N, C-alpha and C positions, 0 to 999 in steps of 0.2 A: 622878131617877136612873134610874127604870124606863124612862122614855121614851128617855133617852140610850142605855141598854143595847139597847133594841129597835132603835133606829136603827143602832147599830153592827152588830148581828146581821144586820139587813136588808142593810146595805152589804156585809158579808162574803158573804152568800148571793148577792147580785147579782154580786159580783166572781167568786165561784166559777162562777156560770153563764156569765159572760163567758169565763172560761178554758176551761170545758167546750165552749162553742161554738167557741172558737178551736181547741181540740184537734181537734174534728171537721172543721173547715174545713182545718186543716193536713193532716190525714190524707187528706182528699178531694183537696187540691191535690197532695200527694205522689204519690198513685196516679194522678193525672191526667197527671203529667209523667215518672214514673219509667221509662217505656218508652224515653225518649230516650237516657239514658246507657247503657241495655242495648243499644240499637241501635249506639251508638258502639263498644261492646265487640265486637259481632258484626262490624262493619266492620273492626275490628282483628284479626279472625281468631279471636275467642273465642266459642264457641257459647253460646246462651242457657242450656243446662244447666250448662256449666262456670262461666259468670259467676254463675249463681244459686247454685251450690255455694259458690263463694268468697265472694260477698257475704254470704250467710247464715251461712257459717262465721265471718266476721269479726264479724257481729252477735251470733252465739251466744257467741263468745269474750269479747266485751265484756260480754255479759249474764252470763256466768259470773263475771266480775270484779265486776260491779255487784251481783250477788246472792250473792256468795261466802259470806256468813254463813248462807245458807239451804241450803247443800249437804247438810246432814245429812238433809234430808227427801227427797233424791233417790231413796233406796232404797225409800221407802214411797209412791210416787206412785200415785194411783188408776188403775184400768184405763182410765178415760175419757180420761186424759191421753194415752195411747198411741193411742187411736182418733182423738183430736183431732189428734195429730201426723201421722198417716197422711193423714187427710182434708184438713186445712189445708195439709199439705205438698204434696199434689197440686194443690189449689186455687191456691196461690201460684205453683207452678212452671208449671202449664199456662197461667195468666194471663200470666206473663212471656213464655213461648214464643209465645203468641198475639199479644201486642202487638208483639213483635219482627218477626214475619213477616207479620202481617195488617194490614189497614187499621184504624187505631186506633179510630175511632168505631164501625165495624161490630162490632169485637171487643167493645168496651165495652157496646154496646147488647145484644148477645147475652148477655153476662155479666149484664146487668141484667134478664134474664128470671128471675133468682133468686127473686123473690117468688112466681112461679108454682110453682117446685119446692118452696119452703118450705111453701106451703099444702098441697101434695100429701104431702110427707114428714110434716108435723105431723099430717095427717089419718090416714095409715096407720100411723105409728110412735107418735105421742103420743096418738092417738085424739081429736084435736081436731076439732070439727065445722066444716065449711066452710059459712059463711053465704052468703046470696044475694049480698052484696057480694063475698065471696071468689070465688064463681063468676064474677061480672062481671069481677073483676080478672084471673082466668084467661083469660076470653074476650077481653078487651082485649089482654092480653099475646100470646096466640096470633095474634090478628088482626094486631097490629103486626109480629110475627116473620114471618108469612105474606107481608105486603106488602113488607117489607124484603128477604126472600129470594126473592121470586117472580121467575122468569125464564120466557120463552116456551119451551114444549116441554121443561120441566124441572121436577122436583119442587122445592117450596119448602123446601129443606134447606140447611144450610151448604155453601158452594161449595168450600172448601179445608180443609187440615189446621188452619190457624190458627183458622178459624171453628168447627171441631169442638172444638178445644181451648178456645176461649172458652165454648162451650156447656157443656162438661164442667166448666169452672171455675165457672160460675154454679151448676151442680148441686152441685158440691163446696162452694161458699160456703153454699148453702141447707142442706146436710147439716151443715156446720160450725155454723151457727146453731142447728140442732135439737140437736146434741150439746152445745153451750154451754148451752142451756136446761136440759138434764139434768145439767149440771156446774156449777151455780151455787156449789158449795162450793169450787171451785178458785180459787186466787188469781191476780192479774194476772201474777205472776212465773211461775207454772206454765204458764199459757196462752201467754204470750209465748215462753217457752223451748220449749214443745211445738211451736209454729208454726215457729220458727227451725230446730230440730233435725229437724222433719218435712220441711222443704224440703231440708236436707242429705241426709237418708236417701233421699228420693225421687229426688234428682239422681243419687245413686250407683246406684240401681236402674234408672233410665231410661238412663243413659249407655251401658251395653253394647249396648243395642238400636239406638242411633244409629250411623251411619257417619260419626262426627265425632271428631276428635282431642280428647283431654282434656289440656290443657296443664299442665305442672308449674309450681309457683310460680317456678322459676328463669327461665322464659322471659318473664315479664311485665316490661314497662318500668315506670319510675317513674310515668309517666302512667297506665298501666293500673291500678297499685295505688292511685293517687290517686282515679281514677274509682270503683273498686270500694269503696274506703273511704268515699267520699261517699255511694254508694248504700246501703252498710251503715248509716251513721249516719242517713240519711233513713228507712230501713226501721225502725230502732230507735225513732227519734223518733215516726214515724207510728204505730207499734204502741202505744207508751206513751201518746201524746197521745189516740189514739182510745179506748183502754181507759179513760183518765181521763174522757173525755167521755161515753161510753156508760153509765158508772156514776152519772153525775150528771144526765143528761138522759133523759127518756122515750124508749124505743126508737122510737116513732112519729115524734117530732120529729127524732131522730138520723137516721132513714132519709131524711127529706126533706132534711136538711142534706147528706147524702152525695151527693145528686144534683148538688151543685156540682162533683163530679168530672167529670161529663160536659161542663160548661161549660169547665172548665180543659182537658180533653182536646181539645175541639173547637177551641179557640183555639191550643193548642200544636201539634196535628197540622197545622193550616192553615199556621202560620208556620214550624214547624220541619221539617215533612215535605211541605209543599205538597199535603196531602190534602184533598179536598173531597167532600161528599156530594151525591148526586143527589136530585131531588125525591122519588122513590119511597122512598129511604132516610130522608129527613127525615120523611115521613108515617108510615112504619112505626116509626121511632125515637120520634116524638112519642107514639104510642100506647103504646109500651113504657114511656116515662117517665111517662105518665099513669097507667098501671097500677101502677107503683112508688109513685107519689104517693098513689094511692087506697088501696093496700094499707097504707101508713103511716097514713093518716087513719082507715081502718077499724079498725086495731089500737088507735089512740088512743080511738076511740069505744066500743070493746068493753071498755075498762078503767073 
């Protein structure tokens, strides 16, 4: 009987691991293709800020229904939840705006400089020591970014607004990770709702600065609503699946699995947007990916 029970427990654990890996792969795939429906909305005359507001409003509304029995705790949220909402709100909004207007792979590779910013933020905020491997990760990341952004007679910096937004999204993502480390007491529900409402709030703050119309719900066609509803469901599923995965798989392994997003994005941008990368971008991007992979391995070895 003891052997039988241990086998069942082992199978259950294995099954949970499979679902956790699936959750991470689903999230990576979702973020690798989610730029495309947002671009469809922009081509229909709906700006990235407006479509972000409406898609995250749909996601938040569904979340309120899904987590209705937990409403009583809304009045006693920790202060960390509000900081998470602000930072994650900007991270998600700037990422969406970047992939709508920029070249998908360049945007994503700039975003994947986030391990560099995580190391720096963890060092100066959490007082975590940067090891020699950490310094090497930082050096490889910066070298990759330098190669990818290099132009004759120009500084190796982002070339346009989309790329600056991608860089800021990566910094925001790193800051979100550091805040999350300090907020391990917060539940999946709180973190998810903080992200969704954070994007809604950030969209409302950014909109007045832009010279773009903010359409009212009445002007959307049935197809517009269908696309936004599909984006919202994809966002919700990705958020919940990823949170499920990262709670059951070591962060180092999860970080490696997330790199699958770049594979999906490369294929999707080639076939859906006819975007290709130059040799210089491949070399710089490869170094950035190597740095992300090494950062994940280093984190695993340090535990």
